[in-house]
C-alpha positions in Angstrom: 66.7 -14.2 -138.4 67.5 -15.1 -142.2 65.2 -17.9 -143.8 68.1 -20.3 -144.1 69.0 -19.9 -140.5 65.3 -20.9 -139.5 65.4 -24.1 -137.4 62.6 -26.6 -137.8 62.0 -29.4 -135.2 60.4 -32.7 -136.4 59.3 -35.1 -133.8 58.9 -38.8 -134.8 58.4 -41.9 -132.4 61.7 -44.1 -132.5 65.5 -42.7 -132.4 66.2 -45.7 -135.5 63.8 -43.4 -137.3 64.9 -40.0 -136.4 68.6 -40.9 -137.5 67.0 -42.2 -141.1 64.7 -39.1 -141.5 67.5 -36.6 -140.4 69.8 -37.9 -143.2 67.6 -36.7 -145.9 66.6 -33.0 -144.3 69.2 -30.0 -144.0 71.0 -28.8 -141.5 68.1 -26.5 -140.5 66.1 -29.4 -139.2 66.5 -31.2 -135.8 64.8 -34.5 -135.7 64.1 -35.9 -132.2 62.1 -38.9 -131.1 59.4 -39.1 -128.4 59.8 -43.0 -127.7 56.3 -43.6 -128.2 53.5 -42.0 -126.4 54.1 -39.5 -123.5 50.8 -39.1 -121.9 48.3 -41.6 -120.9 45.2 -42.8 -118.4 46.7 -43.2 -115.2 47.4 -46.8 -114.0 46.6 -46.4 -110.5 42.9 -45.2 -111.0 40.1 -45.3 -113.4 40.4 -42.2 -115.2 37.5 -41.4 -117.1 35.0 -39.1 -115.5 31.6 -41.2 -116.7 29.6 -38.6 -114.7 30.9 -35.5 -116.7 30.3 -37.0 -120.5 33.2 -39.4 -120.3 36.0 -37.1 -119.9 39.4 -38.9 -120.1 42.5 -37.5 -117.6 45.4 -37.7 -119.1 48.9 -37.6 -117.5 52.4 -37.6 -118.5 53.7 -41.2 -118.5 55.9 -42.1 -115.2 59.8 -41.7 -116.5 59.4 -39.5 -119.1 60.0 -36.1 -117.5 63.5 -35.4 -118.4 62.3 -36.3 -121.9 59.4 -33.9 -122.2 61.6 -30.9 -120.5 64.0 -31.8 -123.6 61.2 -31.9 -126.3 59.8 -28.5 -124.7 63.2 -27.1 -124.7 63.8 -27.7 -128.4 60.1 -26.5 -129.5 60.9 -23.2 -127.6 63.8 -22.6 -129.7 62.6 -23.7 -133.3 60.7 -21.6 -135.7 58.7 -24.3 -136.7 57.7 -28.0 -135.0 56.3 -30.9 -137.0 54.8 -33.9 -136.2 55.9 -37.2 -137.3 54.3 -40.2 -135.5 53.4 -42.9 -137.5 50.6 -42.5 -140.2 47.9 -44.8 -137.9 45.5 -43.7 -135.4 48.1 -44.8 -132.8 50.2 -42.3 -134.5 47.9 -39.5 -134.9 46.9 -39.5 -130.9 51.0 -39.5 -130.3 50.8 -36.2 -132.4 48.1 -35.0 -130.6 49.2 -35.7 -126.9 52.7 -34.0 -128.5 50.7 -30.9 -129.7 49.2 -30.7 -126.2 52.6 -30.7 -124.6 54.3 -28.5 -126.8 51.6 -26.0 -127.0 51.2 -26.3 -130.4 47.5 -25.3 -131.5 45.2 -28.5 -132.7 44.2 -26.7 -136.0 47.8 -25.3 -136.4 49.3 -27.5 -139.9 51.7 -29.2 -137.6 51.1 -32.8 -138.8 53.3 -34.7 -141.4 52.6 -38.5 -142.6 54.5 -40.3 -145.1 53.9 -44.7 -146.0 57.8 -44.9 -146.3 61.1 -43.3 -145.0 63.0 -42.6 -148.1 64.2 -39.2 -149.3 61.1 -38.3 -151.9 58.5 -39.3 -149.2 60.1 -37.1 -146.2 60.6 -33.9 -148.8 57.3 -34.1 -150.0 55.8 -34.8 -146.6 57.5 -31.8 -145.6 56.3 -29.5 -148.3 52.5 -30.3 -147.4 52.0 -30.3 -143.6 48.5 -30.5 -142.3 46.4 -30.3 -139.1 45.9 -33.2 -136.8 43.0 -35.4 -137.7 40.7 -34.9 -134.8 38.5 -37.7 -136.0 41.3 -40.5 -135.8 42.1 -39.0 -132.8 38.8 -39.6 -131.1 38.7 -43.1 -133.0 42.0 -44.1 -130.9 40.8 -42.6 -127.7 37.3 -44.5 -128.2 39.2 -47.7 -128.5 41.4 -46.9 -125.4 38.7 -45.7 -123.4 36.7 -48.9 -123.9 39.2 -50.8 -123.3 40.0 -49.4 -120.0 36.0 -49.6 -118.9 36.3 -53.6 -119.6 39.6 -53.7 -118.2 38.9 -51.8 -114.6 35.7 -52.1 -114.3 35.5 -56.4 -115.1 38.9 -57.4 -114.0 38.2 -56.2 -109.8 35.4 -58.5 -110.2 37.5 -61.8 -111.7 39.6 -60.8 -108.4 36.7 -60.9 -105.9 35.0 -64.1 -107.5 38.1 -66.3 -109.0 41.3 -64.9 -107.7 43.2 -61.9 -107.2 45.8 -60.7 -110.2 43.1 -61.8 -113.2 42.2 -59.2 -115.7 39.8 -59.0 -118.7 40.4 -57.4 -121.8 37.6 -56.5 -124.3 38.8 -58.2 -127.7 41.6 -60.7 -125.6 38.4 -62.0 -123.9 36.6 -62.8 -127.3 39.8 -64.4 -128.5 40.2 -66.7 -125.4 36.8 -67.9 -126.2 37.4 -68.7 -129.5 40.6 -70.8 -128.3 38.1 -72.4 -125.6 35.6 -73.0 -128.2 37.9 -74.9 -130.6 39.4 -77.1 -127.7 36.1 -78.1 -126.8 35.5 -79.6 -130.3 38.5 -81.2 -130.4 37.7 -82.9 -126.8 34.0 -84.0 -128.5 35.4 -85.0 -131.5 34.3 -88.8 -132.3 37.0 -90.0 -134.7 35.2 -92.1 -137.9 36.7 -94.7 -140.1 36.9 -94.5 -143.4 38.7 -96.1 -146.6 40.0 -95.2 -149.9 41.0 -97.4 -152.8 43.5 -96.6 -155.0 44.8 -98.7 -158.1 48.0 -98.4 -160.0 47.6 -99.0 -164.0 49.7 -99.5 -166.9 49.0 -98.9 -170.6 50.6 -102.5 -171.1 53.5 -104.7 -170.0 56.7 -102.8 -169.0 55.2 -99.6 -169.6 55.1 -96.7 -166.6 52.8 -97.3 -164.2 50.1 -94.2 -162.9 48.0 -94.0 -160.0 43.9 -93.5 -160.2 41.5 -93.4 -157.2 38.1 -94.8 -156.8 35.4 -92.3 -156.7 31.6 -93.9 -157.6 29.9 -97.1 -158.1 26.8 -97.4 -160.0 27.2 -93.8 -160.6 27.1 -92.7 -156.8 29.6 -91.2 -154.9 31.4 -94.2 -153.3 31.8 -94.0 -149.4 33.7 -96.8 -147.9 33.2 -97.1 -144.0 35.2 -100.6 -142.5 37.8 -102.8 -143.7 34.8 -105.5 -144.7 33.6 -103.2 -147.3 36.9 -102.4 -148.7 37.8 -106.0 -148.8 34.6 -106.4 -150.7 35.3 -103.9 -153.3 39.0 -104.6 -153.5 38.0 -108.1 -154.5 35.4 -107.0 -157.3 38.1 -104.4 -159.0 41.3 -107.1 -159.4 38.2 -108.9 -161.2 37.2 -106.0 -163.4 38.4 -104.8 -166.8 39.6 -101.0 -167.0 39.0 -99.1 -169.5 39.2 -95.6 -170.5 35.9 -93.6 -170.6 36.9 -90.1 -171.0 39.8 -87.9 -171.4 39.8 -84.0 -170.4 43.2 -81.9 -171.3 43.2 -77.9 -170.0 45.4 -75.2 -169.2 45.3 -73.7 -165.5 46.4 -70.3 -164.7 47.6 -69.9 -160.8 47.8 -66.1 -160.1 50.1 -64.5 -157.5 48.9 -63.9 -154.2 48.6 -60.1 -153.6 51.6 -57.8 -151.8 51.5 -58.3 -148.1 49.1 -56.9 -145.9 49.7 -56.9 -142.0 47.6 -60.2 -141.4 48.9 -61.9 -144.2 52.4 -61.0 -143.7 52.0 -62.6 -139.9 50.4 -65.4 -141.2 53.4 -66.4 -143.7 56.0 -65.6 -141.4 54.3 -67.9 -138.9 54.0 -70.8 -141.9 57.0 -70.1 -143.4 59.8 -68.9 -140.9 57.9 -69.8 -137.6 58.1 -66.5 -136.3 55.6 -65.5 -133.9 53.0 -62.2 -134.6 55.2 -60.2 -132.2 58.4 -60.8 -133.6 57.4 -60.5 -137.3 56.1 -56.8 -136.0 59.2 -56.0 -134.4 61.5 -56.8 -137.4 59.3 -55.3 -139.7 59.2 -52.1 -137.7 63.3 -52.2 -137.8 63.2 -52.7 -141.5 60.7 -49.8 -141.8 62.4 -47.1 -139.5 65.7 -47.8 -141.1 68.7 -50.1 -141.5 72.4 -48.8 -141.7 73.4 -49.8 -145.4 77.3 -48.9 -145.2 78.3 -45.8 -147.3 74.5 -45.1 -147.9 74.0 -44.4 -144.4 70.6 -45.4 -142.4 67.7 -46.4 -145.3 63.9 -47.3 -144.6 63.9 -50.6 -146.4 60.0 -51.1 -146.5 56.7 -48.9 -146.5 54.8 -48.8 -143.3 54.2 -52.3 -142.2 50.5 -51.8 -140.4 48.0 -51.7 -143.3 44.6 -53.6 -145.1 45.4 -52.5 -148.0 46.9 -53.9 -151.4 47.5 -50.7 -153.3 50.6 -50.3 -154.8 51.9 -47.0 -156.4 52.6 -46.5 -159.7 56.2 -46.1 -159.8 56.7 -48.9 -157.3 55.2 -51.1 -159.9 57.0 -49.4 -162.6 60.2 -50.2 -160.9 59.5 -53.9 -160.2 58.2 -54.4 -164.1 61.5 -53.0 -165.2 63.3 -55.6 -163.0 61.2 -58.4 -164.0 61.7 -57.8 -167.3 65.5 -57.2 -167.1 66.0 -60.4 -164.9 63.2 -63.2 -166.2 62.4 -61.7 -169.6 59.3 -59.9 -170.9 57.1 -63.4 -170.8 57.1 -63.1 -166.8 55.7 -59.2 -167.2 51.7 -58.6 -167.4 50.5 -56.4 -169.9 49.0 -54.3 -167.6 50.1 -53.9 -163.6 48.0 -56.3 -161.5 45.2 -54.3 -159.3 44.6 -56.5 -155.9 41.0 -56.5 -154.2 40.7 -54.6 -151.5 39.3 -56.0 -148.7 35.6 -54.6 -147.8 36.6 -53.4 -143.9 40.3 -51.9 -145.5 40.6 -48.3 -144.4 42.9 -48.1 -147.7 45.0 -45.9 -145.8 48.7 -47.0 -146.5 49.8 -49.0 -149.6 50.8 -52.8 -149.1 53.9 -53.8 -147.3 56.7 -53.5 -149.9 60.5 -52.5 -150.7 61.0 -48.9 -150.7 63.1 -50.0 -153.6 63.7 -53.0 -156.1 67.4 -52.2 -155.9 68.0 -53.2 -152.4 68.1 -56.9 -153.4 68.0 -59.1 -150.3 71.5 -61.1 -151.4 73.5 -58.0 -151.7 72.7 -56.2 -148.8 72.2 -59.2 -146.3 75.9 -58.2 -144.8 74.1 -55.4 -143.3 70.8 -57.2 -141.5 70.8 -59.4 -139.1 69.4 -62.9 -139.5 66.2 -63.0 -138.7 65.8 -59.3 -140.6 66.9 -60.7 -143.6 64.3 -63.4 -143.6 61.4 -61.0 -143.5 63.0 -58.4 -145.5 63.4 -61.5 -147.9 59.9 -62.7 -147.5 58.4 -59.1 -148.3 60.6 -58.6 -151.3 59.9 -61.8 -153.1 56.1 -61.7 -152.3 56.1 -58.2 -153.7 58.2 -59.3 -156.9 56.2 -62.1 -157.4 52.8 -60.0 -157.1 53.8 -58.1 -160.2 54.3 -60.9 -162.5 52.3 -63.3 -164.8 50.5 -66.2 -163.7 52.0 -69.6 -163.4 50.5 -71.8 -166.2 50.0 -76.0 -166.2 48.7 -78.4 -168.8 46.3 -80.5 -166.7 44.9 -83.9 -168.0 42.2 -85.6 -166.0 41.2 -89.4 -167.2 38.0 -91.1 -166.3 38.5 -94.6 -165.9 35.5 -97.4 -165.9 35.8 -100.7 -164.3 32.3 -102.7 -164.5 30.3 -100.6 -162.2 33.1 -98.6 -160.6 34.2 -95.0 -161.7 38.0 -94.1 -161.4 40.0 -91.0 -162.0 43.4 -90.3 -162.7 44.9 -86.6 -163.1 48.1 -85.5 -164.1 49.7 -81.6 -164.3 52.9 -80.5 -165.8 54.2 -77.0 -165.3 54.5 -75.5 -168.6 55.4 -71.7 -167.4 56.6 -71.2 -164.0 55.4 -67.3 -163.5 55.7 -66.0 -160.2 56.7 -69.4 -158.6 59.9 -68.9 -160.1 60.3 -66.1 -157.2 57.7 -67.0 -154.5 54.8 -69.2 -153.2 52.4 -68.7 -150.2 53.7 -70.6 -146.9 50.0 -72.6 -147.0 50.5 -74.0 -150.7 52.9 -76.8 -151.4 55.0 -76.6 -154.5 53.1 -78.5 -157.5 54.9 -81.4 -158.5 54.5 -82.7 -162.5 52.3 -85.6 -162.4 52.9 -87.1 -165.9 50.2 -89.3 -167.4 50.7 -91.4 -170.6 48.6 -90.5 -173.8 45.6 -92.4 -173.6 42.8 -93.1 -176.3 39.1 -93.3 -175.5 37.7 -97.0 -174.8 41.5 -97.9 -174.4 42.0 -100.8 -172.1 44.7 -100.9 -169.3 46.5 -103.5 -167.2 45.8 -103.4 -163.5 49.2 -103.9 -161.4 47.7 -103.7 -157.7 44.6 -102.5 -156.0 45.6 -100.0 -153.1 42.9 -99.9 -150.1 44.3 -98.0 -147.2 42.3 -97.0 -143.9 41.8 -93.1 -142.4 40.2 -91.9 -139.5 38.7 -88.3 -139.6 40.7 -85.7 -137.8 39.2 -83.4 -135.1 39.6 -79.6 -136.3 42.9 -78.2 -135.5 43.9 -76.0 -133.0 45.0 -72.6 -133.7 48.6 -71.6 -134.3 49.8 -68.1 -135.0 48.7 -68.1 -138.7 45.3 -69.6 -138.1 44.7 -67.5 -135.1 45.5 -64.4 -137.1 43.2 -65.4 -140.2 40.5 -65.9 -138.1 40.5 -62.9 -136.0 40.9 -61.3 -139.7 37.9 -63.6 -140.6 35.8 -62.5 -137.7 36.8 -58.5 -138.0 38.0 -59.0 -134.3 40.5 -55.8 -133.5 42.5 -54.6 -136.3 45.8 -55.6 -138.1 47.9 -53.6 -135.6 46.2 -55.3 -132.7 46.6 -59.1 -133.6 49.9 -59.4 -132.2 49.5 -57.7 -128.7 46.0 -59.7 -128.3 47.9 -62.9 -128.5 50.5 -62.1 -126.2 48.2 -60.7 -123.4 46.7 -64.0 -123.2 49.9 -65.7 -123.3 50.8 -63.6 -120.6 47.7 -63.7 -118.6 47.9 -67.6 -118.5 44.6 -67.9 -120.3 46.4 -70.1 -123.0 49.4 -71.6 -123.7 51.6 -72.4 -126.5 51.8 -76.6 -126.9 53.8 -77.3 -130.2 53.1 -73.9 -131.4 49.6 -74.5 -131.1 47.1 -72.8 -128.5 45.3 -74.2 -125.8 43.2 -72.9 -123.2 44.2 -73.3 -119.4 42.0 -74.1 -116.8 41.6 -70.7 -115.9 40.7 -69.9 -119.3 37.8 -72.2 -119.3 36.8 -71.1 -115.9 36.9 -67.4 -116.8 35.4 -67.9 -120.1 32.6 -69.6 -118.8 31.6 -66.9 -116.3 31.9 -64.2 -119.0 30.0 -66.1 -121.3 26.9 -66.5 -118.7 26.9 -63.0 -117.6 29.0 -60.8 -119.9 27.6 -62.8 -123.2 28.3 -59.5 -125.4 32.0 -59.0 -123.8 32.6 -62.4 -125.3 30.7 -62.2 -128.6 32.6 -62.2 -131.6 29.8 -60.2 -133.6 29.3 -57.8 -130.8 33.1 -57.1 -130.6 33.3 -56.9 -135.0 30.1 -54.4 -134.5 32.0 -52.0 -132.0 34.9 -52.2 -134.3 33.3 -50.9 -137.3 31.7 -48.1 -135.3 35.2 -47.0 -134.3 36.1 -47.0 -138.0 33.0 -44.6 -138.5 34.4 -42.0 -135.6 37.6 -41.9 -137.8 35.7 -41.2 -140.4 33.7 -38.6 -138.6 30.0 -40.5 -139.1 30.1 -41.3 -135.5 30.5 -39.2 -132.4 32.8 -40.7 -130.0 30.9 -40.0 -126.7 27.8 -41.6 -128.2 29.2 -45.0 -128.7 30.9 -44.8 -125.0 27.3 -43.9 -123.6 25.7 -46.7 -125.9 28.3 -49.4 -124.2 28.5 -48.2 -120.8 25.0 -48.0 -119.9 24.2 -51.9 -120.6 27.4 -53.0 -119.1 27.1 -50.9 -116.1 24.0 -52.9 -115.1 24.9 -56.3 -116.3 28.2 -55.6 -113.6 25.5 -54.6 -110.8 23.8 -57.8 -111.6 26.9 -60.2 -111.6 28.2 -58.6 -108.6 25.2 -60.0 -106.9 24.3 -63.2 -108.2 27.8 -64.8 -109.0 29.6 -66.4 -105.7 33.2 -67.5 -105.6 34.6 -69.7 -108.2 37.0 -72.4 -106.6 39.5 -73.2 -109.4 40.4 -77.2 -109.7 43.1 -77.7 -107.7 45.4 -80.7 -108.9 47.7 -82.5 -105.7 50.9 -83.7 -106.2 52.8 -86.6 -103.9 55.5 -84.2 -103.8 55.8 -82.4 -100.4 57.3 -78.9 -100.1 60.9 -78.8 -98.9 60.2 -75.7 -96.8 57.2 -76.4 -94.7 55.9 -79.9 -95.7 52.9 -79.2 -97.6 52.0 -81.2 -100.5 52.9 -79.3 -103.8 49.8 -78.6 -106.2 50.1 -78.2 -110.0 49.8 -74.7 -111.3 49.9 -73.1 -114.9 52.1 -70.5 -115.6 52.9 -68.6 -119.1 55.4 -71.6 -120.1 52.8 -74.7 -119.0 52.5 -76.2 -116.1 54.7 -76.0 -112.8 54.7 -77.3 -109.2 53.6 -74.7 -106.6 53.2 -74.7 -102.3 49.6 -74.2 -101.4 50.6 -72.3 -98.3 51.6 -68.9 -100.6 52.1 -66.1 -99.8 53.6 -67.6 -96.8 55.5 -70.3 -98.5 56.7 -69.4 -102.1 58.7 -72.6 -102.9 57.9 -73.7 -106.8 59.4 -76.4 -108.9 59.3 -77.5 -112.1 56.8 -80.0 -113.1 59.1 -82.8 -115.2 57.5 -85.0 -117.5 59.1 -88.2 -117.9 60.2 -89.5 -121.5 60.2 -93.3 -120.4 64.0 -93.4 -121.3 67.2 -93.6 -119.1 70.1 -90.9 -119.1 73.2 -92.3 -121.1 75.5 -90.9 -119.0 74.0 -91.9 -115.4 71.1 -94.2 -115.9 68.4 -91.3 -114.1 65.5 -90.7 -116.0 65.2 -88.3 -118.7 62.5 -85.4 -118.5 61.3 -82.4 -120.5 62.7 -79.1 -119.4 62.1 -75.7 -120.4 64.8 -72.7 -120.9 64.4 -69.4 -119.1 62.8 -68.2 -122.3 60.0 -71.4 -122.5 61.8 -73.3 -125.2 61.2 -77.0 -124.6 64.6 -79.0 -124.3 65.4 -82.4 -122.7 67.7 -83.6 -119.8 68.4 -85.7 -116.9 66.3 -85.6 -114.0 69.7 -85.8 -111.6 70.6 -82.3 -112.8 73.1 -80.7 -111.8 74.9 -83.7 -110.9 74.1 -84.8 -114.4 74.7 -82.4 -117.1 73.1 -84.3 -120.2 70.7 -82.3 -122.5 69.6 -82.5 -126.0 67.2 -80.1 -127.8 65.8 -83.6 -129.8 63.0 -85.6 -128.5 64.0 -88.8 -126.8 62.1 -91.7 -128.1 60.9 -95.2 -126.8 62.1 -97.0 -129.6 65.3 -98.4 -129.4 68.2 -98.6 -132.0 68.2 -102.2 -134.0 72.0 -102.0 -133.8 73.1 -100.9 -130.4 69.7 -101.1 -128.3 70.2 -97.7 -127.1 66.7 -95.1 -127.2 66.2 -93.0 -130.6 66.1 -89.5 -130.7 64.1 -87.4 -133.0 65.2 -84.1 -134.6 62.7 -81.8 -135.9 63.2 -79.5 -139.1 61.6 -76.0 -139.6 59.8 -77.3 -142.3 58.0 -79.9 -140.4 59.9 -82.8 -141.4 61.8 -85.1 -138.8 65.0 -87.2 -138.6 65.5 -89.9 -136.5 68.9 -91.0 -134.9 70.7 -93.2 -132.4 71.6 -91.4 -129.2 74.5 -93.5 -128.8 77.5 -91.2 -130.4 79.5 -94.4 -131.1 76.8 -96.3 -132.8 78.0 -97.0 -136.7 74.2 -96.2 -137.6 73.9 -93.0 -135.5 72.7 -91.4 -138.4 72.7 -93.5 -141.7 69.9 -95.6 -140.2 67.6 -97.7 -142.3 64.7 -95.3 -140.8 66.2 -92.6 -142.7 66.9 -93.2 -145.7 63.7 -91.2 -147.2 65.0 -88.1 -145.3 68.6 -88.2 -146.2 68.2 -86.4 -149.0 65.9 -83.7 -147.3 69.2 -83.5 -145.2 71.6 -83.0 -147.3 69.5 -80.3 -148.9 69.0 -78.2 -145.5 72.8 -78.7 -145.0 73.5 -77.2 -148.8 70.7 -74.3 -148.3 72.6 -73.3 -144.9 75.8 -73.3 -146.6 74.2 -71.0 -149.2 73.1 -68.9 -146.7 76.5 -68.5 -145.1 77.7 -67.0 -148.7 74.9 -64.4 -149.5 77.1 -63.0 -152.1 76.9 -65.8 -154.5 73.9 -65.0 -156.0 72.1 -61.3 -156.6 68.8 -62.5 -157.2 67.4 -64.9 -154.5 65.3 -66.7 -156.5 65.9 -70.2 -158.3 65.1 -69.1 -161.6 67.6 -66.4 -161.5 69.2 -66.0 -165.1 73.2 -66.9 -165.2 73.9 -63.4 -166.1 72.9 -62.3 -162.7 75.0 -65.0 -161.0 77.8 -63.9 -162.9 78.1 -60.5 -161.6 78.5 -62.2 -157.7 81.6 -61.5 -156.0 83.9 -65.0 -155.3 83.8 -66.0 -151.7 85.6 -68.6 -150.2 83.5 -71.9 -149.0 83.0 -72.4 -145.5 82.7 -75.6 -144.0 79.8 -77.4 -144.8 77.5 -78.1 -141.7 78.0 -81.2 -139.5 75.7 -84.0 -140.5 75.7 -84.9 -136.7 72.6 -83.0 -134.8 74.6 -80.8 -131.9 73.5 -78.6 -129.4 74.5 -75.3 -130.4 73.5 -73.1 -127.5 74.1 -73.5 -123.7 70.9 -74.3 -121.9 70.0 -72.2 -119.2 67.4 -74.3 -116.9 64.2 -72.7 -115.1 63.8 -74.0 -112.1 
């Protein structure tokens, strides 16, 4: 067979990836998808021979027989086989299993890897195949076997001592403990009162007012604990003469955040978009594998999304700098491309998450992307562009003010150069507002307008949300970036924690399991021990530690602890909350159970009686249709809505929260509409009420609603701008295609989707 007729089989993980790669390779290449793992440890048995030096027993995954047969046939007729699974440990293990199935020698140069699915990257990978990295395979096997040991040895103990169906995980248990510990802090927190005092001052009559805050008394930091102390200080300040003591002017720079790594992408997507880690990674995977861009065909839009490195290639930096200079001007381009520090434990195997090409501007390719794909891609694109721009520069002014024995401070700042903020700010950052202070002089007297004492109470530490939980897992080195999403999904699925208003709260079951593990298996729920194991897994991947040595070191003490716990632990009774509602099928009183989406009622006669009912939380307001009680319900996917208790006889439903507060115009109950940015809008539930939306309470929020409406309308016309930034030059906008404006979003909050009620 001539060289031009040689056939090469390339095996990747997903069909989308296969379709994109096939476009860049010639007709002599066949690209097929393995659909992930083809071999794994068996589900029905332990699958690890401890006595035979931890020999794993791998079997072909059920349901993949036809796929394996097809791949074998393709490999038999191919002259070469390249394994192109993802460039991480999991991908390396998939390639290793594929090599076993397709009868490829381990040391054969059959492995190709690429950080981005672009033509140059694919062609370069094809030119330089290499053998499978067995150290990385061992690291993946060690993690898999450690998790199997904990799960398959510890879970049966939980079944016998607590209840059937429970399971324990090596990394998941530590995560649940973090959430339980935070909940205990919240429950044990004692709030304390404190007061702050601000003053409004002006330079002279009718000049602009500015604010200052009381800081010290007699040179010491002042703490005011109650209203009486605040009143004394307020009275004293009203009698004092205010005088400028010191003026400090300086320039402050604020640097851009580095391009995304896996954890920071998950955190910012949670803060800015409200996405779960699972949803973020699913969308990023789609963007990495390839999106069909019309005539261009399937194109990989971002680099590999499982990474802990902020490194960026010189080619990508050059492309970004050229774009920034063209669209914003030379002042926005740093003298040298920025280099961001890499974390201590970073493997630095891949680049940061960035667009594969700057030319794929979000607004220009929006018609090819689903709504959520566009949101994630825009986030990645803007963050990368911003990371290559100059810092923002502020002029700051701090004025120290003397009033008798009291010291006050006024601070002002003004943005004089937007830098990277013209494109992007992190989700945790509030956009800086210009605060202007008048031009003052040392020893200048000021006029007091008003003293403003304000009461506060200390608050408990906040419960973890998606972003803060990922952040603490990263800080404590629990798991690795690619594992954060499955960790969170697993502990939710097992019922150890629930999401309440986007915050994680442990269930009674979670507390019971963690208390037992903490008493008898302290190392399993110890964050430092888990982090040490993760570091040893990294050392296996680097060839510094032998896989079986780690397994032996772990298994010996664990097996002894397991034996001791089996004898010492008696049966643990979970607390049972009995309701006053009888079961319609057997007459027993229903009990409160905890499920994935919260509490529900179930018959205690399970499994003989399997009757369940939703546990309805009454909102304290009457249905406007039939007069019944409005209750909180959930859709089949767990989303909260509110409806009449008399459903299905009454079909009143709303996404917005009913309030006991009555409308002052018509006395109907009020509704609260929540915006994604955290703000809320109050409006009357009575559709005929003349102040339904234009209620006095909403005056401050009216502007916010109008901005949201305008922003939504702008999103519906994606071709109206070629650069998705506020400071885009006019010349860019002039290139936009003209589109017909669509009808603005209605002011009245409406129910957009049909609600499926979960009984």
